[in-house]
ZADRENGU-335595 format. One line per field, with one value per residue (C-alpha): residue number from 1; residue in one letter; x negated, y, z negated. Coordinates in steps of 0.5 Angstrom, whole numbers, m for minus. Example, Ala and Ser with C-alpha at 12.3 -4.5 7.8 and 13.67 -1.06 7.14 Angstrom:
// residues 2
pos: [1|2]
code: [A|S]
xx: [m25|m27]
yy: [m9|m2]
zz: [m16|m14]
// end
This chain:
// residues 804
pos: [1|2|3|4|5|6|7|8|9|10|11|12|13|14|15|16|17|18|19|20|21|22|23|24|25|26|27|28|29|30|31|32|33|34|35|36|37|38|39|40|41|42|43|44|45|46|47|48|49|50|51|52|53|54|55|56|57|58|59|60|61|62|63|64|65|66|67|68|69|70|71|72|73|74|75|76|77|78|79|80|81|82|83|84|85|86|87|88|89|90|91|92|93|94|95|96|97|98|99|100|101|102|103|104|105|106|107|108|109|110|111|112|113|114|115|116|117|118|119|120|121|122|123|124|125|126|127|128|129|130|131|132|133|134|135|136|137|138|139|140|141|142|143|144|145|146|147|148|149|150|151|152|153|154|155|156|157|158|159|160|161|162|163|164|165|166|167|168|169|170|171|172|173|174|175|176|177|178|179|180|181|182|183|184|185|186|187|188|189|190|191|192|193|194|195|196|197|198|199|200|201|202|203|204|205|206|207|208|209|210|211|212|213|214|215|216|217|218|219|220|221|222|223|224|225|226|227|228|229|230|231|232|233|234|235|236|237|238|239|240|241|242|243|244|245|246|247|248|249|250|251|252|253|254|255|256|257|258|259|260|261|262|263|264|265|266|267|268|269|270|271|272|273|274|275|276|277|278|279|280|281|282|283|284|285|286|287|288|289|290|291|292|293|294|295|296|297|298|299|300|301|302|303|304|305|306|307|308|309|310|311|312|313|314|315|316|317|318|319|320|321|322|323|324|325|326|327|328|329|330|331|332|333|334|335|336|337|338|339|340|341|342|343|344|345|346|347|348|349|350|351|352|353|354|355|356|357|358|359|360|361|362|363|364|365|366|367|368|369|370|371|372|373|374|375|376|377|378|379|380|381|382|383|384|385|386|387|388|389|390|391|392|393|394|395|396|397|398|399|400|401|402|403|404|405|406|407|408|409|410|411|412|413|414|415|416|417|418|419|420|421|422|423|424|425|426|427|428|429|430|431|432|433|434|435|436|437|438|439|440|441|442|443|444|445|446|447|448|449|450|451|452|453|454|455|456|457|458|459|460|461|462|463|464|465|466|467|468|469|470|471|472|473|474|475|476|477|478|479|480|481|482|483|484|485|486|487|488|489|490|491|492|493|494|495|496|497|498|499|500|501|502|503|504|505|506|507|508|509|510|511|512|513|514|515|516|517|518|519|520|521|522|523|524|525|526|527|528|529|530|531|532|533|534|535|536|537|538|539|540|541|542|543|544|545|546|547|548|549|550|551|552|553|554|555|556|557|558|559|560|561|562|563|564|565|566|567|568|569|570|571|572|573|574|575|576|577|578|579|580|581|582|583|584|585|586|587|588|589|590|591|592|593|594|595|596|597|598|599|600|601|602|603|604|605|606|607|608|609|610|611|612|613|614|615|616|617|618|619|620|621|622|623|624|625|626|627|628|629|630|631|632|633|634|635|636|637|638|639|640|641|642|643|644|645|646|647|648|649|650|651|652|653|654|655|656|657|658|659|660|661|662|663|664|665|666|667|668|669|670|671|672|673|674|675|676|677|678|679|680|681|682|683|684|685|686|687|688|689|690|691|692|693|694|695|696|697|698|699|700|701|702|703|704|705|706|707|708|709|710|711|712|713|714|715|716|717|718|719|720|721|722|723|724|725|726|727|728|729|730|731|732|733|734|735|736|737|738|739|740|741|742|743|744|745|746|747|748|749|750|751|752|753|754|755|756|757|758|759|760|761|762|763|764|765|766|767|768|769|770|771|772|773|774|775|776|777|778|779|780|781|782|783|784|785|786|787|788|789|790|791|792|793|794|795|796|797|798|799|800|801|802|803|804]
code: [X|X|X|X|X|X|X|X|X|X|X|X|X|X|X|X|X|X|X|X|X|X|X|X|X|X|X|X|X|X|X|X|X|X|X|X|X|X|X|X|X|X|X|X|X|X|X|X|X|X|X|X|X|X|X|X|X|X|X|X|X|X|X|X|X|X|X|X|X|X|X|X|X|X|X|X|X|X|X|X|X|X|X|X|X|X|X|X|X|X|X|X|X|X|X|X|X|X|X|X|X|X|X|X|X|X|X|X|X|X|X|X|X|X|X|X|X|X|X|X|X|X|X|X|X|X|X|X|X|X|X|X|X|X|X|X|X|X|X|X|X|X|X|X|X|X|X|X|X|X|X|X|X|X|X|X|X|X|X|X|X|X|X|X|X|X|X|X|X|X|X|X|X|X|X|X|X|X|X|X|X|X|X|X|X|X|X|X|X|X|X|X|X|X|X|X|X|X|X|X|X|X|X|X|X|X|X|X|X|X|X|X|X|X|X|X|X|X|X|X|X|X|X|X|X|X|X|X|X|X|X|X|X|X|X|X|X|X|X|X|X|X|X|X|X|X|X|X|X|X|X|X|X|X|X|X|X|X|X|X|X|X|X|X|X|X|X|X|X|X|X|X|X|X|X|X|X|X|X|X|X|X|X|X|X|X|X|X|X|X|X|X|X|X|X|X|X|X|X|X|X|X|X|X|X|X|X|X|X|X|X|X|X|X|X|X|X|X|X|X|X|X|X|X|X|X|X|X|X|X|X|X|X|X|X|X|X|X|X|X|X|X|X|X|X|X|X|X|X|X|X|X|X|X|X|X|X|X|X|X|X|X|X|X|X|X|X|X|X|X|X|X|X|X|X|X|X|X|X|X|X|X|X|X|X|X|X|X|X|X|X|X|X|X|X|X|X|X|X|X|X|X|X|X|X|X|X|X|X|X|X|X|X|X|X|X|X|X|X|X|X|X|X|X|X|X|X|X|X|X|X|X|X|X|X|X|X|X|X|X|X|X|X|X|X|X|X|X|X|X|X|X|X|X|X|X|X|X|X|X|X|X|X|X|X|X|X|X|X|X|X|X|X|X|X|X|X|X|X|X|X|X|X|X|X|X|X|X|X|X|X|X|X|X|X|X|X|X|X|X|X|X|X|X|X|X|X|X|X|X|X|X|X|X|X|X|X|X|X|X|X|X|X|X|X|X|X|X|X|X|X|X|X|X|X|X|X|X|X|X|X|X|X|X|X|X|X|X|X|X|X|X|X|X|X|X|X|X|X|X|X|X|X|X|X|X|X|X|X|X|X|X|X|X|X|X|X|X|X|X|X|X|X|X|X|X|X|X|X|X|X|X|X|X|X|X|X|X|X|X|X|X|X|X|X|X|X|X|X|X|X|X|X|X|X|X|X|X|X|X|X|X|X|X|X|X|X|X|X|X|X|X|X|X|X|X|X|X|X|X|X|X|X|X|X|X|X|X|X|X|X|X|X|X|X|X|X|X|X|X|X|X|X|X|X|X|X|X|X|X|X|X|X|X|X|X|X|X|X|X|X|X|X|X|X|X|X|X|X|X|X|X|X|X|X|X|X|X|X|X|X|X|X|X|X|X|X|X|X|X|X|X|X|X|X|X|X|X|X|X|X|X|X|X|X|X|X|X|X|X|X|X|X|X|X|X|X|X|X|X|X|X|X|X|X|X|X|X|X|X|X|X|X|X|X|X|X|X|X|X|X|X|X|X|X|X|X|X|X|X|X|X|X|X|X|X|X|X|X|X|X|X|X|X|X|X|X|X|X|X|X|X|X|X|X|X|X|X|X|X|X|X|X|X]
xx: [8|12|9|9|18|18|15|19|26|23|21|28|31|26|28|34|32|28|35|39|34|34|42|45|48|51|53|54|56|49|48|53|52|45|43|50|46|40|42|47|41|36|42|42|34|34|39|36|28|32|35|28|25|30|29|21|21|27|23|16|19|22|16|12|17|17|15|13|12|19|25|32|31|36|36|32|34|32|32|33|32|26|23|21|23|26|23|15|18|12|15|16|12|7|10|5|1|1|8|10|10|9|11|18|17|20|15|10|14|14|7|1|m2|m7|m7|m9|m5|m6|m1|m4|m9|m12|m20|m22|m21|m15|m11|m10|m6|m6|1|m1|4|4|12|15|11|13|20|19|16|20|26|22|19|27|30|24|26|32|31|26|30|35|31|29|35|37|32|32|39|37|32|37|40|35|35|43|42|37|42|50|48|42|44|36|37|35|30|26|25|23|18|15|15|12|6|5|5|12|18|26|31|35|40|41|43|48|51|52|54|59|62|62|66|71|72|73|78|82|81|85|90|92|99|99|107|110|113|109|112|119|122|130|133|134|132|125|121|121|116|115|111|108|106|103|98|97|90|89|92|99|99|98|98|101|107|115|119|122|123|125|130|127|134|138|143|139|138|138|133|135|130|128|127|132|134|138|137|139|145|140|139|132|129|127|121|116|118|115|118|123|127|133|135|142|144|149|152|144|144|139|132|126|121|114|110|102|99|105|109|116|120|123|128|122|124|119|122|120|123|128|127|119|119|123|118|120|114|112|117|123|121|120|127|131|128|130|137|138|137|134|130|132|134|131|130|136|131|129|136|137|144|148|152|150|154|151|153|152|152|153|145|142|146|141|141|133|133|127|125|132|138|144|152|153|150|154|155|149|144|138|137|134|139|138|141|142|141|138|137|133|125|122|115|109|104|102|110|113|120|127|133|140|146|149|157|163|168|165|163|156|149|144|137|131|126|125|119|119|116|116|120|125|127|128|133|131|137|144|150|155|162|167|166|160|157|157|154|158|161|162|157|154|147|148|140|138|136|134|129|126|127|121|117|118|114|108|107|107|102|98|97|96|90|87|87|83|79|76|76|72|67|66|69|66|71|76|82|82|87|94|100|105|111|116|112|104|100|94|89|82|78|70|64|59|59|63|67|65|71|69|71|76|79|78|82|88|88|89|94|98|97|101|106|107|106|113|111|116|114|115|115|116|114|110|107|100|95|98|98|91|89|91|85|84|89|88|89|87|81|82|90|93|100|105|107|110|107|110|106|108|105|105|106|106|111|109|111|106|101|101|102|94|92|84|87|82|87|90|83|87|93|94|97|96|100|105|111|113|119|118|121|122|119|113|117|120|113|113|107|101|96|90|89|84|78|73|69|73|67|60|61|69|73|79|84|91|96|103|107|115|117|110|105|109|109|101|101|104|100|94|96|99|92|87|92|90|83|84|87|82|76|80|78|71|67|70|77|74|70|77|80|75|74|83|83|77|81|87|84|81|88|92|95|92|89|82|79|83|81|74|75|78|71|67|71|70|63|62|65|61|55|57|59|51|48|53|51|43|44|49|43|38|40|42|34|33|38|36|29|28|34|29|23|26|28|22|17|23|21|13|13|17|13|17|14|21|27|34|37|44|45|50|49|55|53|48|43|37|37|37|32|27|29|26|20|18|19|13|8|9|9|8|14|19|25|33|37|45|50|57|63|69|74|72|71|63|56|49|43|36|29|23|17|10|7|1|1|4|10|13|17|20|21|25|30|31|32|37|40|42|45|49|53|58|58|61|56|49|42|37|30|23|19|13|17|23|31|38|44|51|58|65|66|63|67|64|58|56|55|50|46|47|44|38|36|35|32|27|26|24|21|17]
yy: [238|239|244|249|248|249|256|257|256|261|266|267|272|276|275|280|286|285|280|286|291|286|284|290|293|287|284|291|287|286|292|294|288|288|288|283|277|278|277|271|269|269|265|260|259|260|255|250|251|249|242|241|241|236|231|231|229|223|222|221|216|213|212|209|204|202|194|194|200|201|206|205|198|193|188|181|175|168|161|157|150|151|156|161|169|171|178|179|182|181|177|180|176|170|164|158|159|152|151|154|149|144|136|133|127|123|124|122|116|113|114|109|108|113|117|124|129|136|141|147|152|157|161|156|150|145|143|135|129|122|118|115|118|124|124|124|131|133|132|136|142|142|143|149|152|153|155|160|161|162|169|171|172|175|180|182|182|186|191|191|194|199|202|200|206|211|215|216|218|223|226|225|227|232|235|232|232|225|229|231|225|222|227|227|218|219|223|218|212|209|209|210|205|209|204|202|210|210|205|207|214|210|207|214|216|210|212|219|218|213|218|222|218|215|215|219|221|215|213|212|213|213|216|215|219|214|208|204|205|201|197|199|195|197|194|186|186|190|193|192|198|195|201|200|205|202|201|201|194|193|196|192|196|193|189|194|193|192|199|202|205|210|211|218|213|215|207|201|198|191|188|190|197|196|199|193|197|203|206|213|216|214|221|218|212|209|205|202|206|209|216|220|219|223|221|223|223|222|229|233|238|238|244|245|237|233|233|233|241|238|231|232|230|230|226|230|233|236|234|237|231|234|241|239|236|241|246|241|241|249|249|257|257|260|268|268|276|276|273|281|283|282|279|278|272|271|267|263|256|248|249|242|241|247|243|237|231|228|221|217|222|222|227|226|229|228|227|223|226|226|224|227|232|237|242|247|253|259|264|264|268|263|264|258|256|260|266|264|264|259|257|260|255|256|252|253|251|251|247|240|242|244|243|244|247|245|246|251|250|252|248|252|257|252|253|247|247|241|239|233|235|235|235|230|229|230|235|236|239|246|247|254|255|261|262|263|264|264|270|271|266|270|276|273|271|277|283|277|277|285|286|280|285|291|286|285|292|293|288|292|297|295|290|292|292|284|282|278|275|267|265|265|262|265|262|264|264|266|268|265|269|267|272|272|274|270|271|272|278|282|283|290|290|285|290|295|291|290|297|299|294|297|304|303|300|306|311|308|307|306|298|300|294|295|291|294|292|288|293|299|295|293|301|303|305|300|295|289|282|275|273|267|268|268|273|275|280|284|283|286|291|292|299|301|308|311|310|306|311|316|310|309|317|318|311|314|317|316|317|311|307|309|305|298|296|288|283|280|277|275|279|284|289|295|299|298|299|292|289|292|289|285|281|277|271|268|269|262|260|255|253|257|265|263|266|266|270|267|273|274|280|282|278|273|280|282|275|274|282|280|273|278|282|277|273|279|282|274|276|282|278|272|278|278|271|269|262|256|258|264|259|255|260|262|254|255|262|260|254|257|264|257|255|262|265|272|277|276|282|282|275|277|282|277|271|278|278|271|271|277|273|267|271|273|266|264|270|269|262|263|268|263|258|262|263|257|255|260|258|250|252|256|252|245|248|251|244|241|246|245|237|238|243|236|231|227|224|225|232|231|236|238|244|249|249|244|240|243|238|243|246|241|238|244|243|237|239|245|240|236|240|245|240|234|230|225|229|228|233|233|238|238|240|239|241|235|231|230|229|230|227|227|224|225|222|223|220|217|210|204|202|210|210|203|205|212|209|204|209|212|206|205|212|212|206|210|215|211|213|210|212|212|214|213|216|220|218|223|219|222|220|222|220|220|221|227|225|221|225|225|217|218|222|218|212|216|218|210|207|214|212|205|205|211]
zz: [78|73|70|75|77|69|71|77|75|69|74|78|73|75|82|81|82|90|91|90|94|99|99|96|102|105|98|93|88|87|85|80|77|77|70|67|73|71|63|64|69|63|59|63|64|56|56|61|58|50|55|57|51|48|55|55|48|50|55|52|47|52|56|50|49|57|58|64|70|71|66|67|70|70|65|67|68|65|68|62|64|69|63|68|68|74|74|72|65|59|53|47|42|43|46|46|53|55|55|61|66|61|62|59|54|59|64|58|56|63|64|62|55|55|60|60|61|62|59|60|62|58|58|55|59|60|54|54|50|50|50|45|38|44|46|39|39|45|44|38|41|47|42|38|44|47|41|41|48|47|41|47|52|49|46|52|55|51|50|59|59|54|57|64|60|58|65|64|57|59|64|61|53|53|61|63|71|72|79|73|70|77|77|70|71|77|74|69|73|72|76|74|77|80|82|75|73|79|76|69|73|76|69|66|71|71|63|65|70|65|60|65|67|61|59|52|52|48|42|36|29|28|22|19|14|8|12|12|17|24|28|35|39|44|51|51|46|39|36|29|27|31|36|43|48|54|54|48|50|43|36|30|25|17|15|20|26|32|37|43|47|53|57|61|69|71|74|71|65|63|58|53|54|55|62|66|70|68|61|62|55|51|48|45|40|38|32|30|24|24|22|27|28|29|34|34|41|42|46|47|43|40|38|32|31|33|40|45|49|57|56|61|68|66|72|77|83|90|94|100|104|100|101|108|109|106|112|117|115|115|108|106|100|93|92|85|86|80|75|74|72|65|60|67|69|76|80|86|90|91|98|102|102|98|90|91|84|86|83|86|91|94|95|93|94|87|81|76|68|63|69|68|76|80|83|88|89|94|89|82|75|72|72|75|71|74|74|67|64|62|65|63|60|59|63|69|69|73|75|73|66|65|66|61|64|61|67|72|77|84|91|97|95|92|86|83|76|72|67|65|66|61|62|64|71|76|80|87|93|94|87|85|79|76|72|64|62|54|55|46|49|54|50|46|51|55|49|50|58|57|51|56|61|56|53|59|60|53|54|60|55|50|53|60|67|68|64|69|67|68|66|61|58|55|50|46|41|44|49|51|55|58|61|63|57|55|48|42|41|35|30|31|38|36|32|38|43|38|36|44|44|39|41|47|43|38|45|48|55|61|64|71|77|85|91|95|101|99|103|99|94|93|95|87|84|77|80|76|79|78|82|89|86|93|93|97|102|99|92|85|82|75|71|64|63|70|76|81|86|83|84|91|92|89|90|89|83|77|72|74|71|65|65|66|74|75|81|77|78|72|67|62|57|59|54|50|43|45|43|36|34|36|32|35|32|34|40|42|48|52|58|60|60|59|52|50|46|42|40|38|38|35|28|30|30|23|19|21|18|13|11|11|6|1|2|0|m6|m8|m7|m11|m17|m16|m17|m24|m26|m28|m29|m27|m26|m21|m17|m16|m13|m8|m6|m4|m2|4|5|7|11|15|16|16|23|22|26|28|25|18|17|18|13|9|10|8|2|0|1|m4|m10|m8|m7|m14|m17|m15|m18|m25|m25|m24|m30|m33|m32|m34|m41|m42|m41|m47|m51|m51|m50|m56|m61|m59|m61|m67|m69|m68|m72|m77|m76|m75|m82|m85|m83|m78|m73|m68|m68|m65|m64|m61|m55|m53|m45|m43|m38|m35|m35|m32|m40|m42|m39|m39|m48|m48|m43|m47|m54|m51|m48|m54|m60|m58|m62|m58|m58|m55|m54|m54|m51|m49|m45|m50|m45|m40|m46|m43|m46|m43|m47|m45|m49|m48|m52|m51|m44|m49|m48|m41|m45|m46|m41|m43|m50|m48|m44|m50|m54|m49|m48|m56|m55|m50|m53|m57|m53|m46|m41|m38|m38|m34|m32|m36|m32|m35|m42|m40|m39|m38|m39|m39|m42|m42|m49|m54|m59|m62|m62|m69|m69|m63|m66|m72|m68|m64|m72|m74|m67|m68|m76|m74|m66|m66]
// end
C-alpha cells in the first residue's frame, strides 16, 4: 500500500497536461503556464522523494528499536512499591523471576520455623525456601532487587520517553508525514501513539509562539565613554552569563554616581526614576556628571549614533475603536495628497479633535512638553509607511514650539504622526502648524523606490513572465525586493538585470504618475501590481518613460510591455537620472519558490562599484606574489570578498579570479611536493650508498625540503627499500626555526619499532620536540628549535653506533 501511495505521488506531474486540457478553458493560466506548473510539481515530487528516502531510513531504525508494538508510545509508569508495571513493557535486562510477587522478610520472620514458602514460579517448577537462615538472605535480596529495579525502571522510562518522540521527530526534523508513519507501522504490525505525537506537536507550537512573542528590544549592554562598564540587572533572574531576557529594572555603575533611566511607556515613574509598570524599552539614561551613553538593543536596528531609530512612540497605535471614535466625532480622514509635492512647507491645522495625543489608547486635548504622542492633522505632507516604503521624518512646528516626527503610520485613512513635543508649552487641539519634511532623507528613499519598479521590470525581461512581486522594502540606504522564482538566479542573469536598470538610468527617462480609475488602470497592457493587494479606486499609476495619458489612450498597445508601469502610491524621482547608478548586491532564497534581491542606488551604488574595483586591483597585485605569501593574500582576499557590499555579478567574477589563483596555488604545491620528493629521495639514497660502500651500518642526512613531511618520509622509505640501512633524515625551515625528523630501521625483528622510537626520542631532546610512531620501523617527530640541528645529528650518530 505504501509503495502504491509513493507511485501515485510521483505521477502527479505527468497529469498536468490532462488537467490543462480539461480545465484550461475555465482557467486559461493552466495552458499559459503549463510547462512551468509541470516543472514546479516535478521539483516538489523530487524533494518529497528525498524526504521519503530519509524518513524511511529513520523509520526503519525506530521500528527496530521498538519495545512491544507501539511507536511513539507514552512513557510507561512503574509502581515500585508493589513491584509491578503499569504497562506491559518488557524489562531491558533479566531480573530474577522469583522476585515478582515475592514475600517480604517480615512475613518470613513471622512464620513458623521450617515452613516452606513459594518464592516464585518458573518453567522448572516452584522455588521454595526454609525459614532458618532465610530471613537475612531475603532482606539482602530485597535490597539488591530494589536497586536493580530502580535502574531498570529509569532505563525503561528513558527509552519510552525517547520513543514517544520518534514519530514527531520524523515529522518535525525530516518532514516525514505522520500518516505515512502510521501506514508503514501498520504494514509491520505496529501502531503509532498519535496522542503522544499530538502532545509533542503542541509543545513545539508553544515553543514557537514563545519565540515569536519574545521581547527583543531590551538593553543588554551600556558603554560609557571613558568610564568603567555598567552592570544591567534584567528581570527577576539571570542566567550564568548575567543576561536575562526579561525587563530592565536596575543599573549599577561601578564606582560612579547613580543614574536615572527614562522609559517610553508614557506613565508616571516613582521617586527613584524607575517605571513602576511594564518597562518595554529604555530609551535614555541620565547620570550625574556622566558623559553620554550608547545603548545596544537586541534584534532591532540602530542609527549611526547607536540609538534605535524607532524608539519614540513604538507603542503608539490606533486601533479600530480609536478610528471609529474619530469618525463618530465627525473627523475627516487626513488629506495626504501633499506628500507628492516636494520641497514645500505645508500649512495645516490641528482641529478641535483632529490633533490628538494618544496615550493609553485615549485621546487628549493637550500634549505636554517632551511627551511621546501621536497626532492627526487635517492635511499633511508626510508620507506614512505603506506599500513597502519607509515613513518620512521631520518636524511639525507652531506657536507651541516643535514636534519632532520620528514615525508616521496610517490607520483607516488617518495619518498618525508619532514623536515628541519639544518646546516651551504643550501642543493643543486646534493649533495652527506647518509640516516640514526631511526632504534630504526622502531624496535617498525615492530613487530606491523608482529603481524597485525598474528592477521588477528587468526581472521579468530576463527571467520570464512568471516573476511576481512577493514583497519589498524601500529604505534610505537600500532597497529589497522579493519575487517568485524557483531557483537561484545565475550571475550572468544578475548582470543582465543590473544592466537593464542602469540602462534606464542612462536613458534619463521621465517618471510619470497619475490617478486613474481602477478599471481603466487594469486595462493597460503590461501593468504590474502586487498579487493579492487591494487597491483603492481611483488608483495611482506610475509609468517610466511614457505618459500615463498615452497608456490610457491605447491600453492594448504591445509597446507598453517594454516599459515599467505599476500601481503605486509611493514617492518617486522625476527622472531616472536622479538615481545615478544601480548596484545589485545580493540574491538569495528566503522561502520555497521565493527569492530576494538587495540593491543600492546613488552614492551607495558608486561606493559598491569602487569597492569592487579596489578588490579587483588587490587581486591583480596579489597574483604577482608567490609561495606562502600568495596563499596568505588569497585567503585574506577571499574573506574580504565574502563580506564586501559589492555588485553580486562582480562578486562572482572576483570569486572566479580567486578560484583561479587557488587552482594555481594547488598546482604549484603539487609540483613543489613532487620536486621535494625527488630531491629528498635522491639525496638520501646518495648518502645511503656512500655509507654502505664505507661499511657503515646506518646513515644520517639532512635534506632541503622545508617542513614537507611527505617528502622526508618517502626518502626514508626508499632507503629502507633499496639499501636496507637504518636511516634518519632531517629537514628544517629557517624562517620558522622548526625541524622535521623521520627515522627508519629495517623491519627485521619484533623490537624494531621500539628501537626506532627510542632513537628518535633521543634526537628530539635538543630540538625541543616530541616523536611518535614506531609501527613498521618508522617514527617521526617535529621540533621547535632548529638551531640545535648539528647537536641532534651528533646524538643520532652516537646512538646508532651503539645500538644499531
